[in-house]
Predicted model as a PDB file, atoms N, CA, C, CB and O in Angstrom, pLDDT in the B-factor column:
MODEL        1                                                                  
ATOM      1  N   MET A   1       6.866   2.459  -8.598  1.00 88.00           N  
ATOM      2  CA  MET A   1       6.028   1.199  -8.313  1.00 88.00           C  
ATOM      3  C   MET A   1       5.026   0.966  -9.112  1.00 88.00           C  
ATOM      4  CB  MET A   1       5.468   1.167  -7.098  1.00 88.00           C  
ATOM      5  O   MET A   1       4.033   1.693  -9.097  1.00 88.00           O  
ATOM      6  N   ARG A   2       5.154  -0.190 -10.010  1.00 91.00           N  
ATOM      7  CA  ARG A   2       3.933  -0.295 -10.874  1.00 91.00           C  
ATOM      8  C   ARG A   2       2.851  -1.275 -10.218  1.00 91.00           C  
ATOM      9  CB  ARG A   2       4.359  -0.835 -12.350  1.00 91.00           C  
ATOM     10  O   ARG A   2       3.219  -2.229  -9.533  1.00 91.00           O  
ATOM     11  N   LEU A   3       1.306  -0.962 -10.491  1.00 92.00           N  
ATOM     12  CA  LEU A   3       0.071  -1.613 -10.081  1.00 92.00           C  
ATOM     13  C   LEU A   3       0.936  -3.063  -9.538  1.00 92.00           C  
ATOM     14  CB  LEU A   3      -1.239  -1.796 -11.513  1.00 92.00           C  
ATOM     15  O   LEU A   3       1.466  -3.289  -8.450  1.00 92.00           O  
ATOM     16  N   SER A   4       0.846  -3.780 -10.585  1.00 91.00           N  
ATOM     17  CA  SER A   4       1.625  -5.284 -10.118  1.00 91.00           C  
ATOM     18  C   SER A   4       2.154  -5.805  -8.969  1.00 91.00           C  
ATOM     19  CB  SER A   4       2.647  -5.479 -10.700  1.00 91.00           C  
ATOM     20  O   SER A   4       1.921  -6.700  -8.157  1.00 91.00           O  
ATOM     21  N   GLU A   5       3.274  -4.574  -9.273  1.00 92.00           N  
ATOM     22  CA  GLU A   5       3.867  -4.436  -7.690  1.00 92.00           C  
ATOM     23  C   GLU A   5       3.433  -4.257  -6.511  1.00 92.00           C  
ATOM     24  CB  GLU A   5       4.508  -3.647  -7.524  1.00 92.00           C  
ATOM     25  O   GLU A   5       3.940  -4.747  -5.502  1.00 92.00           O  
ATOM     26  N   PHE A   6       2.284  -3.408  -6.557  1.00 93.00           N  
ATOM     27  CA  PHE A   6       1.638  -2.909  -5.253  1.00 93.00           C  
ATOM     28  C   PHE A   6       0.810  -4.041  -5.145  1.00 93.00           C  
ATOM     29  CB  PHE A   6       0.828  -1.426  -5.239  1.00 93.00           C  
ATOM     30  O   PHE A   6       1.263  -4.685  -4.198  1.00 93.00           O  
ATOM     31  N   TRP A   7      -0.219  -4.654  -5.640  1.00 94.00           N  
ATOM     32  CA  TRP A   7      -0.529  -5.855  -5.367  1.00 94.00           C  
ATOM     33  C   TRP A   7       0.277  -7.078  -4.976  1.00 94.00           C  
ATOM     34  CB  TRP A   7      -1.061  -6.075  -6.208  1.00 94.00           C  
ATOM     35  O   TRP A   7      -0.209  -7.780  -4.089  1.00 94.00           O  
ATOM     36  N   ARG A   8       1.162  -7.351  -5.382  1.00 93.00           N  
ATOM     37  CA  ARG A   8       2.581  -8.296  -4.757  1.00 93.00           C  
ATOM     38  C   ARG A   8       2.501  -7.794  -3.595  1.00 93.00           C  
ATOM     39  CB  ARG A   8       4.253  -8.115  -5.403  1.00 93.00           C  
ATOM     40  O   ARG A   8       1.694  -8.326  -2.834  1.00 93.00           O  
ATOM     41  N   ALA A   9       3.384  -6.504  -3.044  1.00 94.00           N  
ATOM     42  CA  ALA A   9       3.490  -6.019  -2.237  1.00 94.00           C  
ATOM     43  C   ALA A   9       2.577  -5.994  -1.264  1.00 94.00           C  
ATOM     44  CB  ALA A   9       3.780  -5.267  -2.564  1.00 94.00           C  
ATOM     45  O   ALA A   9       2.961  -6.054  -0.096  1.00 94.00           O  
ATOM     46  N   VAL A  10       1.077  -5.893  -1.605  1.00 95.00           N  
ATOM     47  CA  VAL A  10      -0.092  -6.050  -0.531  1.00 95.00           C  
ATOM     48  C   VAL A  10      -0.177  -7.682  -0.174  1.00 95.00           C  
ATOM     49  CB  VAL A  10      -1.698  -5.447  -1.218  1.00 95.00           C  
ATOM     50  O   VAL A  10      -0.286  -8.262   0.907  1.00 95.00           O  
ATOM     51  N   SER A  11      -0.110  -8.024  -1.128  1.00 94.00           N  
ATOM     52  CA  SER A  11      -0.609  -9.713  -0.596  1.00 94.00           C  
ATOM     53  C   SER A  11       0.896 -10.394  -0.187  1.00 94.00           C  
ATOM     54  CB  SER A  11      -1.515 -10.890  -2.195  1.00 94.00           C  
ATOM     55  O   SER A  11       0.653 -11.562   0.119  1.00 94.00           O  
ATOM     56  N   ASP A  12       1.806 -10.230  -0.107  1.00 92.00           N  
ATOM     57  CA  ASP A  12       3.509 -10.374   0.783  1.00 92.00           C  
ATOM     58  C   ASP A  12       3.124 -10.196   2.174  1.00 92.00           C  
ATOM     59  CB  ASP A  12       4.893  -8.971   0.393  1.00 92.00           C  
ATOM     60  O   ASP A  12       3.219 -11.000   3.101  1.00 92.00           O  
ATOM     61  N   GLU A  13       2.456  -8.431   2.158  1.00 93.00           N  
ATOM     62  CA  GLU A  13       2.439  -8.180   3.665  1.00 93.00           C  
ATOM     63  C   GLU A  13       1.037  -8.420   4.395  1.00 93.00           C  
ATOM     64  CB  GLU A  13       2.871  -6.683   3.920  1.00 93.00           C  
ATOM     65  O   GLU A  13       1.158  -8.633   5.601  1.00 93.00           O  
ATOM     66  N   PHE A  14      -0.314  -8.426   3.884  1.00 95.00           N  
ATOM     67  CA  PHE A  14      -1.697  -8.855   4.554  1.00 95.00           C  
ATOM     68  C   PHE A  14      -1.792 -10.341   4.027  1.00 95.00           C  
ATOM     69  CB  PHE A  14      -3.143  -7.833   4.047  1.00 95.00           C  
ATOM     70  O   PHE A  14      -2.481 -10.893   4.885  1.00 95.00           O  
ATOM     71  N   GLY A  15      -1.494 -11.199   3.151  1.00 95.00           N  
ATOM     72  CA  GLY A  15      -2.162 -12.135   2.425  1.00 95.00           C  
ATOM     73  C   GLY A  15      -3.344 -11.532   1.671  1.00 95.00           C  
ATOM     74  O   GLY A  15      -4.112 -10.694   2.143  1.00 95.00           O  
ATOM     75  N   GLU A  16      -3.415 -12.161   0.197  1.00 94.00           N  
ATOM     76  CA  GLU A  16      -4.291 -12.191  -0.845  1.00 94.00           C  
ATOM     77  C   GLU A  16      -5.665 -11.523  -0.167  1.00 94.00           C  
ATOM     78  CB  GLU A  16      -4.440 -13.750  -1.438  1.00 94.00           C  
ATOM     79  O   GLU A  16      -6.007 -10.423  -0.601  1.00 94.00           O  
ATOM     80  N   ALA A  17      -6.320 -12.037   0.694  1.00 97.00           N  
ATOM     81  CA  ALA A  17      -7.614 -12.161   0.974  1.00 97.00           C  
ATOM     82  C   ALA A  17      -7.791 -10.797   2.073  1.00 97.00           C  
ATOM     83  CB  ALA A  17      -7.950 -13.769   1.580  1.00 97.00           C  
ATOM     84  O   ALA A  17      -8.747 -10.032   1.948  1.00 97.00           O  
ATOM     85  N   TYR A  18      -6.905 -10.640   2.984  1.00 97.00           N  
ATOM     86  CA  TYR A  18      -6.936  -9.212   3.702  1.00 97.00           C  
ATOM     87  C   TYR A  18      -6.927  -8.056   3.094  1.00 97.00           C  
ATOM     88  CB  TYR A  18      -5.970  -9.018   4.467  1.00 97.00           C  
ATOM     89  O   TYR A  18      -7.774  -7.166   3.023  1.00 97.00           O  
ATOM     90  N   GLY A  19      -5.265  -8.232   2.414  1.00 96.00           N  
ATOM     91  CA  GLY A  19      -5.073  -7.190   2.081  1.00 96.00           C  
ATOM     92  C   GLY A  19      -6.087  -6.418   0.756  1.00 96.00           C  
ATOM     93  O   GLY A  19      -5.963  -5.213   0.535  1.00 96.00           O  
ATOM     94  N   ARG A  20      -6.954  -7.186   0.045  1.00 96.00           N  
ATOM     95  CA  ARG A  20      -8.024  -6.722  -0.885  1.00 96.00           C  
ATOM     96  C   ARG A  20      -8.883  -6.231   0.226  1.00 96.00           C  
ATOM     97  CB  ARG A  20      -8.733  -7.882  -1.939  1.00 96.00           C  
ATOM     98  O   ARG A  20      -9.202  -5.045   0.145  1.00 96.00           O  
ATOM     99  N   VAL A  21      -9.371  -6.984   1.363  1.00 97.00           N  
ATOM    100  CA  VAL A  21     -10.347  -5.915   2.292  1.00 97.00           C  
ATOM    101  C   VAL A  21      -9.634  -4.828   2.390  1.00 97.00           C  
ATOM    102  CB  VAL A  21     -10.759  -6.337   3.830  1.00 97.00           C  
ATOM    103  O   VAL A  21     -10.120  -3.859   1.804  1.00 97.00           O  
ATOM    104  N   LEU A  22      -8.487  -4.633   3.020  1.00 97.00           N  
ATOM    105  CA  LEU A  22      -7.759  -3.190   3.137  1.00 97.00           C  
ATOM    106  C   LEU A  22      -7.815  -2.395   2.318  1.00 97.00           C  
ATOM    107  CB  LEU A  22      -6.573  -3.143   3.263  1.00 97.00           C  
ATOM    108  O   LEU A  22      -8.173  -1.255   2.613  1.00 97.00           O  
ATOM    109  N   VAL A  23      -7.492  -2.723   1.076  1.00 97.00           N  
ATOM    110  CA  VAL A  23      -7.417  -1.682  -0.009  1.00 97.00           C  
ATOM    111  C   VAL A  23      -8.719  -1.231  -0.626  1.00 97.00           C  
ATOM    112  CB  VAL A  23      -6.580  -2.184  -1.102  1.00 97.00           C  
ATOM    113  O   VAL A  23      -8.734  -0.142  -1.198  1.00 97.00           O  
ATOM    114  N   ASN A  24      -9.760  -1.929  -0.567  1.00 97.00           N  
ATOM    115  CA  ASN A  24     -11.127  -1.607  -0.642  1.00 97.00           C  
ATOM    116  C   ASN A  24     -11.702  -0.811   0.362  1.00 97.00           C  
ATOM    117  CB  ASN A  24     -11.816  -2.679  -0.702  1.00 97.00           C  
ATOM    118  O   ASN A  24     -12.559   0.027   0.083  1.00 97.00           O  
ATOM    119  N   ASP A  25     -11.177  -1.065   1.866  1.00 97.00           N  
ATOM    120  CA  ASP A  25     -12.050  -0.341   3.128  1.00 97.00           C  
ATOM    121  C   ASP A  25     -11.723   0.472   3.971  1.00 97.00           C  
ATOM    122  CB  ASP A  25     -12.481  -1.040   3.941  1.00 97.00           C  
ATOM    123  O   ASP A  25     -12.496   1.164   4.634  1.00 97.00           O  
ATOM    124  N   LEU A  26      -9.940   0.459   4.050  1.00 97.00           N  
ATOM    125  CA  LEU A  26      -9.447   1.122   5.156  1.00 97.00           C  
ATOM    126  C   LEU A  26      -9.201   2.782   4.040  1.00 97.00           C  
ATOM    127  CB  LEU A  26      -7.800   0.123   6.005  1.00 97.00           C  
ATOM    128  O   LEU A  26      -8.678   3.096   2.971  1.00 97.00           O  
ATOM    129  N   VAL A  27      -9.898   3.358   5.056  1.00 97.00           N  
ATOM    130  CA  VAL A  27      -9.715   5.022   4.562  1.00 97.00           C  
ATOM    131  C   VAL A  27      -8.440   5.649   4.972  1.00 97.00           C  
ATOM    132  CB  VAL A  27     -10.877   6.037   5.229  1.00 97.00           C  
ATOM    133  O   VAL A  27      -8.126   5.582   6.160  1.00 97.00           O  
ATOM    134  N   LEU A  28      -7.697   6.230   4.157  1.00 97.00           N  
ATOM    135  CA  LEU A  28      -6.315   6.470   4.006  1.00 97.00           C  
ATOM    136  C   LEU A  28      -6.725   8.280   4.371  1.00 97.00           C  
ATOM    137  CB  LEU A  28      -5.519   5.886   2.208  1.00 97.00           C  
ATOM    138  O   LEU A  28      -7.017   9.083   3.485  1.00 97.00           O  
ATOM    139  N   SER A  29      -6.646   8.642   5.962  1.00 95.00           N  
ATOM    140  CA  SER A  29      -6.259  10.265   5.638  1.00 95.00           C  
ATOM    141  C   SER A  29      -5.200  11.245   4.892  1.00 95.00           C  
ATOM    142  CB  SER A  29      -6.089  10.689   6.638  1.00 95.00           C  
ATOM    143  O   SER A  29      -5.255  12.360   4.374  1.00 95.00           O  
ATOM    144  N   GLU A  30      -4.165  10.211   5.113  1.00 95.00           N  
ATOM    145  CA  GLU A  30      -3.140  10.620   3.938  1.00 95.00           C  
ATOM    146  C   GLU A  30      -3.236  11.010   2.730  1.00 95.00           C  
ATOM    147  CB  GLU A  30      -2.484   9.853   3.667  1.00 95.00           C  
ATOM    148  O   GLU A  30      -2.437  11.762   2.173  1.00 95.00           O  
ATOM    149  N   LEU A  31      -4.375  10.452   2.168  1.00 96.00           N  
ATOM    150  CA  LEU A  31      -4.640  10.551   0.776  1.00 96.00           C  
ATOM    151  C   LEU A  31      -5.870  11.192   0.787  1.00 96.00           C  
ATOM    152  CB  LEU A  31      -4.646   9.260   0.008  1.00 96.00           C  
ATOM    153  O   LEU A  31      -6.571  11.062  -0.216  1.00 96.00           O  
ATOM    154  N   GLY A  32      -6.314  11.919   1.802  1.00 95.00           N  
ATOM    155  CA  GLY A  32      -7.935  12.450   1.111  1.00 95.00           C  
ATOM    156  C   GLY A  32      -8.807  11.603   1.573  1.00 95.00           C  
ATOM    157  O   GLY A  32      -9.721  11.423   0.768  1.00 95.00           O  
ATOM    158  N   SER A  33      -8.909  10.964   2.611  1.00 96.00           N  
ATOM    159  CA  SER A  33      -9.966  10.175   3.110  1.00 96.00           C  
ATOM    160  C   SER A  33     -10.359   9.253   2.181  1.00 96.00           C  
ATOM    161  CB  SER A  33     -11.049  10.913   3.509  1.00 96.00           C  
ATOM    162  O   SER A  33     -11.537   8.898   2.213  1.00 96.00           O  
ATOM    163  N   LEU A  34      -9.601   8.773   1.332  1.00 97.00           N  
ATOM    164  CA  LEU A  34     -10.115   7.893   0.061  1.00 97.00           C  
ATOM    165  C   LEU A  34      -9.555   6.430   0.532  1.00 97.00           C  
ATOM    166  CB  LEU A  34      -9.384   8.458  -1.642  1.00 97.00           C  
ATOM    167  O   LEU A  34      -8.954   6.566   1.598  1.00 97.00           O  
ATOM    168  N   THR A  35      -9.559   5.563   0.242  1.00 98.00           N  
ATOM    169  CA  THR A  35      -9.340   4.177   0.079  1.00 98.00           C  
ATOM    170  C   THR A  35      -8.051   3.721  -0.690  1.00 98.00           C  
ATOM    171  CB  THR A  35     -10.491   3.661  -0.580  1.00 98.00           C  
ATOM    172  O   THR A  35      -7.553   4.787  -1.051  1.00 98.00           O  
ATOM    173  N   SER A  36      -7.427   2.930  -1.034  1.00 97.00           N  
ATOM    174  CA  SER A  36      -6.366   2.536  -1.677  1.00 97.00           C  
ATOM    175  C   SER A  36      -7.317   2.582  -3.013  1.00 97.00           C  
ATOM    176  CB  SER A  36      -5.573   1.106  -1.129  1.00 97.00           C  
ATOM    177  O   SER A  36      -7.180   3.484  -3.840  1.00 97.00           O  
ATOM    178  N   ALA A  37      -8.180   1.661  -3.143  1.00 98.00           N  
ATOM    179  CA  ALA A  37      -8.701   1.341  -4.671  1.00 98.00           C  
ATOM    180  C   ALA A  37      -9.242   2.911  -5.017  1.00 98.00           C  
ATOM    181  CB  ALA A  37     -10.167  -0.066  -4.774  1.00 98.00           C  
ATOM    182  O   ALA A  37      -9.107   3.173  -6.212  1.00 98.00           O  
ATOM    183  N   GLU A  38      -9.738   3.839  -4.332  1.00 98.00           N  
ATOM    184  CA  GLU A  38     -10.142   4.974  -5.041  1.00 98.00           C  
ATOM    185  C   GLU A  38      -8.769   5.362  -5.029  1.00 98.00           C  
ATOM    186  CB  GLU A  38     -11.283   5.972  -4.451  1.00 98.00           C  
ATOM    187  O   GLU A  38      -8.335   4.950  -6.105  1.00 98.00           O  
ATOM    188  N   ALA A  39      -8.058   5.796  -4.554  1.00 98.00           N  
ATOM    189  CA  ALA A  39      -6.513   6.422  -4.841  1.00 98.00           C  
ATOM    190  C   ALA A  39      -6.408   5.894  -6.239  1.00 98.00           C  
ATOM    191  CB  ALA A  39      -5.095   5.822  -3.734  1.00 98.00           C  
ATOM    192  O   ALA A  39      -6.611   6.615  -7.217  1.00 98.00           O  
ATOM    193  N   LEU A  40      -6.144   4.853  -6.307  1.00 97.00           N  
ATOM    194  CA  LEU A  40      -5.513   4.313  -7.484  1.00 97.00           C  
ATOM    195  C   LEU A  40      -6.376   4.375  -8.628  1.00 97.00           C  
ATOM    196  CB  LEU A  40      -5.090   2.961  -7.286  1.00 97.00           C  
ATOM    197  O   LEU A  40      -5.763   4.441  -9.693  1.00 97.00           O  
ATOM    198  N   ARG A  41      -7.719   4.371  -8.714  1.00 97.00           N  
ATOM    199  CA  ARG A  41      -8.571   4.852  -9.604  1.00 97.00           C  
ATOM    200  C   ARG A  41      -8.307   6.318 -10.119  1.00 97.00           C  
ATOM    201  CB  ARG A  41      -9.814   4.726  -9.030  1.00 97.00           C  
ATOM    202  O   ARG A  41      -8.405   6.621 -11.308  1.00 97.00           O  
ATOM    203  N   LYS A  42      -7.935   7.268  -9.043  1.00 97.00           N  
ATOM    204  CA  LYS A  42      -7.729   8.595  -9.379  1.00 97.00           C  
ATOM    205  C   LYS A  42      -6.390   9.098  -9.650  1.00 97.00           C  
ATOM    206  CB  LYS A  42      -8.226   9.305  -8.448  1.00 97.00           C  
ATOM    207  O   LYS A  42      -6.065  10.277  -9.511  1.00 97.00           O  
ATOM    208  N   GLY A  43      -5.609   8.139 -10.051  1.00 96.00           N  
ATOM    209  CA  GLY A  43      -4.411   8.067 -10.292  1.00 96.00           C  
ATOM    210  C   GLY A  43      -3.517   8.517  -9.677  1.00 96.00           C  
ATOM    211  O   GLY A  43      -2.507   8.945 -10.234  1.00 96.00           O  
ATOM    212  N   ILE A  44      -3.690   8.523  -8.359  1.00 97.00           N  
ATOM    213  CA  ILE A  44      -2.562   8.996  -7.671  1.00 97.00           C  
ATOM    214  C   ILE A  44      -1.478   7.546  -7.775  1.00 97.00           C  
ATOM    215  CB  ILE A  44      -3.061   9.547  -5.972  1.00 97.00           C  
ATOM    216  O   ILE A  44      -2.050   6.457  -7.828  1.00 97.00           O  
ATOM    217  N   PRO A  45      -0.102   7.566  -7.798  1.00 96.00           N  
ATOM    218  CA  PRO A  45       0.758   6.760  -7.898  1.00 96.00           C  
ATOM    219  C   PRO A  45       0.670   5.718  -6.616  1.00 96.00           C  
ATOM    220  CB  PRO A  45       1.956   7.503  -8.084  1.00 96.00           C  
ATOM    221  O   PRO A  45       0.482   5.923  -5.417  1.00 96.00           O  
ATOM    222  N   ALA A  46       0.912   4.368  -7.474  1.00 95.00           N  
ATOM    223  CA  ALA A  46       1.207   3.036  -6.286  1.00 95.00           C  
ATOM    224  C   ALA A  46       1.664   3.286  -5.242  1.00 95.00           C  
ATOM    225  CB  ALA A  46       2.111   2.007  -6.573  1.00 95.00           C  
ATOM    226  O   ALA A  46       1.181   2.934  -4.166  1.00 95.00           O  
ATOM    227  N   ARG A  47       2.934   4.108  -5.445  1.00 94.00           N  
ATOM    228  CA  ARG A  47       3.860   3.919  -4.418  1.00 94.00           C  
ATOM    229  C   ARG A  47       3.351   4.795  -3.264  1.00 94.00           C  
ATOM    230  CB  ARG A  47       5.312   4.266  -4.875  1.00 94.00           C  
ATOM    231  O   ARG A  47       3.301   4.540  -2.061  1.00 94.00           O  
ATOM    232  N   SER A  48       2.964   5.964  -3.987  1.00 95.00           N  
ATOM    233  CA  SER A  48       2.293   6.867  -2.723  1.00 95.00           C  
ATOM    234  C   SER A  48       1.171   6.413  -2.339  1.00 95.00           C  
ATOM    235  CB  SER A  48       1.983   8.302  -2.980  1.00 95.00           C  
ATOM    236  O   SER A  48       0.975   6.960  -1.254  1.00 95.00           O  
ATOM    237  N   VAL A  49      -0.078   5.438  -2.677  1.00 96.00           N  
ATOM    238  CA  VAL A  49      -0.488   4.478  -1.898  1.00 96.00           C  
ATOM    239  C   VAL A  49      -0.225   3.535  -1.088  1.00 96.00           C  
ATOM    240  CB  VAL A  49      -0.838   4.129  -2.267  1.00 96.00           C  
ATOM    241  O   VAL A  49      -0.844   3.127  -0.105  1.00 96.00           O  
ATOM    242  N   TRP A  50       1.053   3.103  -1.718  1.00 95.00           N  
ATOM    243  CA  TRP A  50       1.684   2.231  -0.695  1.00 95.00           C  
ATOM    244  C   TRP A  50       1.991   2.360   0.679  1.00 95.00           C  
ATOM    245  CB  TRP A  50       2.652   1.988  -1.061  1.00 95.00           C  
ATOM    246  O   TRP A  50       1.780   1.600   1.625  1.00 95.00           O  
ATOM    247  N   LEU A  51       2.548   3.508   0.603  1.00 95.00           N  
ATOM    248  CA  LEU A  51       3.113   3.840   1.579  1.00 95.00           C  
ATOM    249  C   LEU A  51       1.989   4.504   2.763  1.00 95.00           C  
ATOM    250  CB  LEU A  51       4.191   4.698   1.057  1.00 95.00           C  
ATOM    251  O   LEU A  51       2.191   4.477   3.977  1.00 95.00           O  
ATOM    252  N   ALA A  52       0.661   5.150   2.027  1.00 96.00           N  
ATOM    253  CA  ALA A  52      -0.149   5.941   2.956  1.00 96.00           C  
ATOM    254  C   ALA A  52      -0.591   4.496   3.404  1.00 96.00           C  
ATOM    255  CB  ALA A  52      -1.359   7.199   2.357  1.00 96.00           C  
ATOM    256  O   ALA A  52      -0.692   4.565   4.629  1.00 96.00           O  
ATOM    257  N   LEU A  53      -0.918   3.148   2.965  1.00 96.00           N  
ATOM    258  CA  LEU A  53      -1.706   1.896   3.264  1.00 96.00           C  
ATOM    259  C   LEU A  53      -0.942   1.255   4.419  1.00 96.00           C  
ATOM    260  CB  LEU A  53      -1.836   0.868   1.958  1.00 96.00           C  
ATOM    261  O   LEU A  53      -1.484   0.815   5.433  1.00 96.00           O  
ATOM    262  N   VAL A  54       0.431   1.245   4.156  1.00 96.00           N  
ATOM    263  CA  VAL A  54       1.128   0.768   5.419  1.00 96.00           C  
ATOM    264  C   VAL A  54       1.506   1.392   6.672  1.00 96.00           C  
ATOM    265  CB  VAL A  54       2.126   0.391   5.100  1.00 96.00           C  
ATOM    266  O   VAL A  54       1.854   0.828   7.709  1.00 96.00           O  
ATOM    267  N   LYS A  55       1.373   2.820   6.403  1.00 95.00           N  
ATOM    268  CA  LYS A  55       1.227   3.592   7.465  1.00 95.00           C  
ATOM    269  C   LYS A  55       0.144   3.502   8.514  1.00 95.00           C  
ATOM    270  CB  LYS A  55       1.201   4.659   7.005  1.00 95.00           C  
ATOM    271  O   LYS A  55       0.237   3.334   9.730  1.00 95.00           O  
ATOM    272  N   ALA A  56      -0.843   3.647   7.779  1.00 96.00           N  
ATOM    273  CA  ALA A  56      -2.630   3.459   8.200  1.00 96.00           C  
ATOM    274  C   ALA A  56      -2.415   2.118   8.926  1.00 96.00           C  
ATOM    275  CB  ALA A  56      -4.011   3.268   6.628  1.00 96.00           C  
ATOM    276  O   ALA A  56      -2.597   1.981  10.136  1.00 96.00           O  
ATOM    277  N   ALA A  57      -2.069   1.279   8.212  1.00 95.00           N  
ATOM    278  CA  ALA A  57      -2.244  -0.237   9.087  1.00 95.00           C  
ATOM    279  C   ALA A  57      -1.104  -0.526  10.039  1.00 95.00           C  
ATOM    280  CB  ALA A  57      -2.266  -1.621   8.031  1.00 95.00           C  
ATOM    281  O   ALA A  57      -0.855  -1.721  10.203  1.00 95.00           O  
ATOM    282  N   ASP A  58      -0.292   0.443  10.762  1.00 95.00           N  
ATOM    283  CA  ASP A  58       0.888   0.120  11.507  1.00 95.00           C  
ATOM    284  C   ASP A  58       1.858  -0.928  11.248  1.00 95.00           C  
ATOM    285  CB  ASP A  58       0.531  -0.097  12.610  1.00 95.00           C  
ATOM    286  O   ASP A  58       2.466  -1.570  12.105  1.00 95.00           O  
ATOM    287  N   VAL A  59       1.962  -1.063   9.777  1.00 94.00           N  
ATOM    288  CA  VAL A  59       3.148  -1.965   9.159  1.00 94.00           C  
ATOM    289  C   VAL A  59       4.875  -1.053   9.959  1.00 94.00           C  
ATOM    290  CB  VAL A  59       2.980  -1.795   6.838  1.00 94.00           C  
ATOM    291  O   VAL A  59       5.250   0.119   9.957  1.00 94.00           O  
ATOM    292  N   PRO A  60       5.379  -2.132  10.437  1.00 92.00           N  
ATOM    293  CA  PRO A  60       6.728  -1.616  11.081  1.00 92.00           C  
ATOM    294  C   PRO A  60       7.392  -0.712   9.669  1.00 92.00           C  
ATOM    295  CB  PRO A  60       7.898  -3.169  11.700  1.00 92.00           C  
ATOM    296  O   PRO A  60       7.017  -0.992   8.531  1.00 92.00           O  
ATOM    297  N   GLU A  61       8.172   0.125   9.877  1.00 90.00           N  
ATOM    298  CA  GLU A  61       8.786   1.012   8.368  1.00 90.00           C  
ATOM    299  C   GLU A  61       9.866  -0.171   8.158  1.00 90.00           C  
ATOM    300  CB  GLU A  61       9.699   3.031   8.607  1.00 90.00           C  
ATOM    301  O   GLU A  61      10.100  -0.316   6.958  1.00 90.00           O  
ATOM    302  N   SER A  62      10.299  -0.700   8.651  1.00 87.00           N  
ATOM    303  CA  SER A  62      11.468  -1.797   7.990  1.00 87.00           C  
ATOM    304  C   SER A  62      10.964  -2.864   7.072  1.00 87.00           C  
ATOM    305  CB  SER A  62      12.229  -2.663   9.159  1.00 87.00           C  
ATOM    306  O   SER A  62      11.699  -3.633   6.453  1.00 87.00           O  
ATOM    307  N   ARG A  63       9.314  -2.854   7.016  1.00 87.00           N  
ATOM    308  CA  ARG A  63       8.673  -3.243   5.853  1.00 87.00           C  
ATOM    309  C   ARG A  63       7.937  -2.476   5.118  1.00 87.00           C  
ATOM    310  CB  ARG A  63       8.020  -4.102   6.044  1.00 87.00           C  
ATOM    311  O   ARG A  63       6.825  -2.929   4.846  1.00 87.00           O  
ATOM    312  N   TRP A  64       8.127  -1.758   4.830  1.00 87.00           N  
ATOM    313  CA  TRP A  64       7.700  -0.371   3.924  1.00 87.00           C  
ATOM    314  C   TRP A  64       7.959  -0.720   2.475  1.00 87.00           C  
ATOM    315  CB  TRP A  64       8.673   1.104   4.315  1.00 87.00           C  
ATOM    316  O   TRP A  64       7.101  -0.551   1.608  1.00 87.00           O  
ATOM    317  N   TYR A  65       9.153  -1.208   2.236  1.00 81.00           N  
ATOM    318  CA  TYR A  65       9.666  -1.807   0.862  1.00 81.00           C  
ATOM    319  C   TYR A  65       9.447  -2.689   0.239  1.00 81.00           C  
ATOM    320  CB  TYR A  65      10.564  -2.031   0.758  1.00 81.00           C  
ATOM    321  O   TYR A  65       9.785  -2.827  -0.937  1.00 81.00           O  
ATOM    322  N   GLY A  66       8.676  -3.668   1.083  1.00 65.00           N  
ATOM    323  CA  GLY A  66       8.395  -5.052   0.534  1.00 65.00           C  
ATOM    324  C   GLY A  66       9.235  -5.865   0.856  1.00 65.00           C  
ATOM    325  O   GLY A  66      10.417  -5.605   1.083  1.00 65.00           O  
ATOM    326  N   VAL A  67       8.566  -7.239   0.923  1.00 57.00           N  
ATOM    327  CA  VAL A  67       8.920  -8.606   1.528  1.00 57.00           C  
ATOM    328  C   VAL A  67      10.234  -8.860   0.588  1.00 57.00           C  
ATOM    329  CB  VAL A  67       7.572  -9.902   1.385  1.00 57.00           C  
ATOM    330  O   VAL A  67      10.125  -8.960  -0.634  1.00 57.00           O  
ATOM    331  N   GLY A  68      11.641  -8.966   1.353  1.00 47.00           N  
ATOM    332  CA  GLY A  68      12.819  -9.176   0.420  1.00 47.00           C  
ATOM    333  C   GLY A  68      13.091  -8.300  -0.192  1.00 47.00           C  
ATOM    334  O   GLY A  68      13.887  -8.557  -1.095  1.00 47.00           O  
ATOM    335  N   LEU A  69      12.695  -7.054  -0.093  1.00 56.00           N  
ATOM    336  CA  LEU A  69      13.300  -5.743  -1.434  1.00 56.00           C  
ATOM    337  C   LEU A  69      14.463  -5.131  -0.488  1.00 56.00           C  
ATOM    338  CB  LEU A  69      11.814  -4.086  -2.034  1.00 56.00           C  
ATOM    339  O   LEU A  69      14.482  -5.640   0.633  1.00 56.00           O  
ATOM    340  N   PRO A  70      15.179  -4.397  -0.667  1.00 53.00           N  
ATOM    341  CA  PRO A  70      16.194  -3.585  -0.022  1.00 53.00           C  
ATOM    342  C   PRO A  70      15.399  -1.940  -0.038  1.00 53.00           C  
ATOM    343  CB  PRO A  70      17.827  -3.724  -0.995  1.00 53.00           C  
ATOM    344  O   PRO A  70      14.813  -1.228  -0.854  1.00 53.00           O  
ATOM    345  N   GLU A  71      15.708  -1.907   1.051  1.00 57.00           N  
ATOM    346  CA  GLU A  71      15.287   0.073   1.150  1.00 57.00           C  
ATOM    347  C   GLU A  71      15.841   0.470   0.149  1.00 57.00           C  
ATOM    348  CB  GLU A  71      15.925   1.197   2.484  1.00 57.00           C  
ATOM    349  O   GLU A  71      16.481  -0.131  -0.713  1.00 57.00           O  
ATOM    350  N   PRO A  72      15.544   1.662   0.294  1.00 61.00           N  
ATOM    351  CA  PRO A  72      16.195   2.807  -1.145  1.00 61.00           C  
ATOM    352  C   PRO A  72      17.069   3.473  -0.501  1.00 61.00           C  
ATOM    353  CB  PRO A  72      15.102   4.074  -1.981  1.00 61.00           C  
ATOM    354  O   PRO A  72      17.042   3.680   0.712  1.00 61.00           O  
ATOM    355  N   LYS A  73      17.871   3.837  -1.247  1.00 63.00           N  
ATOM    356  CA  LYS A  73      19.019   4.626  -1.022  1.00 63.00           C  
ATOM    357  C   LYS A  73      18.602   6.230  -0.360  1.00 63.00           C  
ATOM    358  CB  LYS A  73      19.803   4.704  -2.516  1.00 63.00           C  
ATOM    359  O   LYS A  73      17.900   7.067  -0.928  1.00 63.00           O  
ATOM    360  N   LYS A  74      19.259   6.362   0.998  1.00 60.00           N  
ATOM    361  CA  LYS A  74      18.688   7.961   0.874  1.00 60.00           C  
ATOM    362  C   LYS A  74      19.079   9.006   0.852  1.00 60.00           C  
ATOM    363  CB  LYS A  74      18.097   8.340   1.527  1.00 60.00           C  
ATOM    364  O   LYS A  74      18.302   9.954   0.745  1.00 60.00           O  
TER     365      LYS A  74                                                      
ENDMDL                                                                          
END                                                                             
């Protein structure tokens, strides 16, 4: 996942304004108690940050892979 794809997914799932609030303020225990913004600055892959964010925000698993995108093959 590219950083631009991360931001598109955040905006699609949460809306632009609320998505930015979540990225900057929601502490993700799965990523060592960092916010998404901090994790991205530290070089944690955008896909890992996205998955930690949607889990913490209780997004249904069916939407973890973005709006309108197929789920990856298992």
